[in-house]
C-alpha positions in Angstrom: 13.0 13.5 4.6 13.8 12.4 1.1 16.9 13.9 -0.5 18.0 13.5 -4.1 21.5 14.9 -4.9 22.6 14.8 -8.5 26.1 15.3 -9.7 28.4 14.7 -12.6 27.1 17.1 -15.2 29.3 19.5 -17.2 30.2 20.8 -20.5 31.2 18.3 -23.1 31.7 18.2 -26.9 29.4 16.3 -29.1 30.3 12.6 -29.2 31.7 12.8 -25.6 30.6 11.0 -22.5 29.5 11.8 -19.0 28.5 9.8 -15.9 25.9 11.2 -13.7 25.3 10.1 -10.1 22.4 10.5 -7.8 22.7 9.9 -4.1 19.4 9.1 -2.5 18.4 9.2 1.2 15.3 9.1 3.3 13.7 6.1 1.5 14.2 2.4 1.3 16.2 2.8 -1.9 16.5 -0.9 -2.9 12.8 -1.5 -3.3 12.1 1.6 -5.4 12.1 1.9 -9.2 14.3 4.9 -10.0 14.5 7.1 -13.1 16.6 9.8 -14.7 14.7 12.7 -16.2 15.8 15.7 -18.2 14.4 19.2 -18.8 15.6 21.3 -21.6 14.9 25.1 -21.6 11.3 25.8 -22.4 10.3 22.1 -22.4 8.7 19.8 -19.9 10.6 17.4 -17.7 10.6 14.0 -19.3 11.8 10.5 -18.2 14.7 9.3 -20.2 15.8 6.1 -18.4 14.3 3.9 -15.7 15.5 1.0 -13.6 13.3 -1.3 -11.5 14.2 -2.7 -8.1 15.2 -5.9 -9.9 17.5 -4.1 -12.3 15.3 -4.1 -15.4 16.0 -1.1 -17.5 14.0 1.0 -20.0 14.9 4.0 -22.1 13.3 6.8 -24.1 13.8 6.3 -27.8 15.9 9.4 -28.0 18.7 7.9 -25.8 18.3 4.2 -26.4 21.7 2.7 -27.3 23.6 5.7 -26.0 22.7 5.9 -22.3 22.8 3.3 -19.6 21.2 3.5 -16.2 22.4 1.4 -13.3 22.1 1.3 -9.5 24.2 0.4 -6.5 21.8 -0.5 -3.6 24.7 -0.7 -1.1 25.4 3.0 -1.8 21.8 4.2 -2.3 23.0 5.6 -5.6 21.7 5.5 -9.2 23.9 6.3 -12.2 23.4 7.4 -15.8 26.2 6.7 -18.2 25.8 9.0 -21.2 27.8 8.2 -24.3 27.8 9.6 -27.9 26.3 12.8 -26.5 24.4 15.1 -28.9 23.7 18.9 -28.6 20.0 17.9 -28.1 20.9 16.1 -24.9 21.6 19.5 -23.4 19.3 19.8 -20.3 19.2 19.7 -16.6 19.2 16.1 -15.4 17.3 14.9 -12.3 16.8 11.6 -10.6 13.6 10.6 -8.8 11.2 7.7 -8.4 10.3 6.3 -11.9 6.9 7.9 -12.4 5.6 4.7 -14.1 5.9 2.9 -10.8 5.1 5.4 -8.2 4.8 9.1 -7.2 7.8 11.3 -7.5 9.3 13.1 -4.5 10.3 16.7 -4.3 12.9 17.3 -7.0 16.6 17.9 -6.2 18.6 20.7 -7.7 19.6 18.6 -10.8 22.8 18.7 -12.7 23.4 20.6 -15.9 24.6 18.8 -19.0 25.7 21.0 -21.9 26.8 19.4 -25.2 28.5 21.7 -27.7 28.5 21.0 -31.4 
């Protein structure tokens, strides 16, 4: 059974930083392309950062230059370093399979990020 457990969210002022973590179990983590998604109130969930099994990364234009995705295959964990946060980054953040490379699994509970102005 696949489990995705996100953590690290919180309340931060604009310009601040957060580091999100996602512990993954139930799959062969190292061979999967992973992604971080966010969902703001009233909006659809969207992919904001992705990392392939080989470590190649890709970002949505809205976060490029501010966010960095990374992975630790030994710990079955994917990270999202979020810098220069803006109020519009406020959302629930989820990790899952990168939808551009495969089908997503059942979503975890996500972690709330709130950026105050």
